[in-house]
C-alpha positions in Angstrom: -53.2 58.2 35.1 -50.5 57.4 37.2 -47.2 57.6 35.4 -46.1 54.9 38.2 -43.5 52.2 36.8 -45.6 48.8 36.5 -43.1 45.9 35.9 -44.3 43.3 33.5 -43.1 39.8 34.3 -43.1 36.4 33.0 -43.7 33.5 35.2 -42.5 30.3 33.9 -44.1 27.6 36.2 -44.2 23.6 36.5 -47.8 22.2 35.8 -47.1 19.9 39.0 -45.9 22.3 41.6 -45.8 26.2 41.4 -48.7 26.6 38.9 -51.1 24.6 41.5 -49.7 26.9 44.2 -50.6 30.1 41.8 -54.0 28.3 41.6 -54.2 28.2 44.9 -53.3 31.6 45.5 -56.2 32.6 43.5 -58.9 30.7 44.7 -57.8 31.8 48.1 -57.8 35.3 46.9 -54.0 35.9 47.8 -53.3 39.1 45.9 -50.1 39.8 43.9 -49.6 41.8 40.4 -52.2 41.4 37.6 -48.9 42.3 35.7 -47.5 38.6 36.2 -48.2 36.3 33.1 -48.0 32.8 34.1 -46.6 30.5 31.3 -47.4 27.0 32.4 -45.0 24.2 31.4 -45.1 20.6 32.4 -41.6 20.9 34.4 -38.9 23.6 34.6 -36.3 20.9 33.0 -38.0 21.6 29.8 -37.1 25.6 30.0 -34.9 26.7 26.8 -33.0 29.1 27.6 -34.0 31.0 24.6 -37.8 31.4 26.2 -35.7 33.8 28.7 -33.8 35.7 26.1 -37.1 36.1 24.3 -39.1 37.3 27.1 -36.4 39.7 28.2 -35.6 40.9 24.5 -39.5 41.2 23.6 -39.9 43.8 26.7 -40.4 41.8 29.8 -39.0 43.6 32.9 -38.6 40.3 34.7 -38.6 36.5 34.6 -39.4 34.4 37.2 -39.2 30.7 37.5 -40.9 28.4 39.8 -40.5 24.7 40.1 -41.2 21.5 42.4 -38.7 21.1 45.4 -35.7 18.9 44.8 -36.6 15.5 45.4 -40.5 16.4 44.7 -39.9 16.9 40.5 -42.5 14.7 38.7 -40.0 14.1 36.4 -37.3 12.7 38.4 -34.8 15.4 38.4 -36.0 18.1 36.1 -36.2 20.5 38.8 -32.2 19.9 39.0 -31.5 20.5 36.0 -33.4 23.8 35.5 -31.2 25.1 38.2 -28.2 24.5 36.4 -29.6 25.9 33.2 -30.9 29.3 34.9 -27.1 29.5 36.7 -26.0 29.4 33.3 -28.4 31.5 31.4 -27.8 34.4 34.2 -24.5 35.2 32.6 -25.7 35.5 29.5 -28.6 37.4 30.6 -25.8 39.7 32.3 -23.8 39.8 28.4 -27.2 40.9 27.0 -27.0 43.7 29.2 -29.5 42.9 31.8 -29.2 43.0 35.6 -29.2 39.2 36.2 -31.5 40.0 39.4 -34.3 40.2 36.1 -34.2 36.5 36.7 -35.3 34.2 39.2 -35.8 30.7 40.3 -38.2 29.5 43.1 -39.1 26.1 44.7 -43.0 26.1 45.3 -44.9 23.5 46.4 -48.5 22.8 45.2 -49.7 23.6 48.9 -47.6 26.9 49.1 -50.3 29.3 47.7 -49.1 32.2 50.4 -45.7 31.1 49.2 -46.4 32.0 46.1 -47.9 35.1 46.4 -45.1 36.3 48.7 -42.3 35.4 45.7 -44.6 37.0 43.5 -45.0 40.1 45.8 -41.3 40.4 46.6 -40.0 40.2 42.6 -42.2 42.6 41.5 -41.3 45.0 44.0 -37.5 43.8 43.5 -38.1 44.7 39.5 -39.9 47.8 40.1 -36.9 49.1 42.4 -34.0 47.8 39.1 -36.5 50.2 37.0 -37.7 49.6 33.6 -36.3 46.9 31.0 -33.6 48.6 29.2 -35.1 47.2 26.4 -38.2 49.1 26.2 -36.4 52.4 25.8 -35.3 50.8 22.3 -38.6 49.2 21.1 -40.7 50.7 18.3 -44.5 50.2 19.9 
């Protein structure tokens, strides 16, 4: 058994674009880490900052947010609302003692399965370089 660190990543993704890209990546057999846990939301505009903080405080090593490209949101401008929220929450994440690099927002369209795979692999490697979440040392588990 390897003692090598394997990051645990929560991916909060929009139903219409990024989730569809993740599905396309899967059906196309494009590999990315099995430690990515995808949570499908109707729109990134509905992501409450407490979802991100809870994921990090509960031991996630990183949180990825994926939505429709600007101008393509099925809910008019939900992704632009998410962009504003995420820039604000990254400052709060830092105040909680987390590196803001543990949070990433990307626009990935429904037909971009390879782009989803690339983003997951890049984020996984960047989180791996950062190391385990500081919360894990304090967890009782």
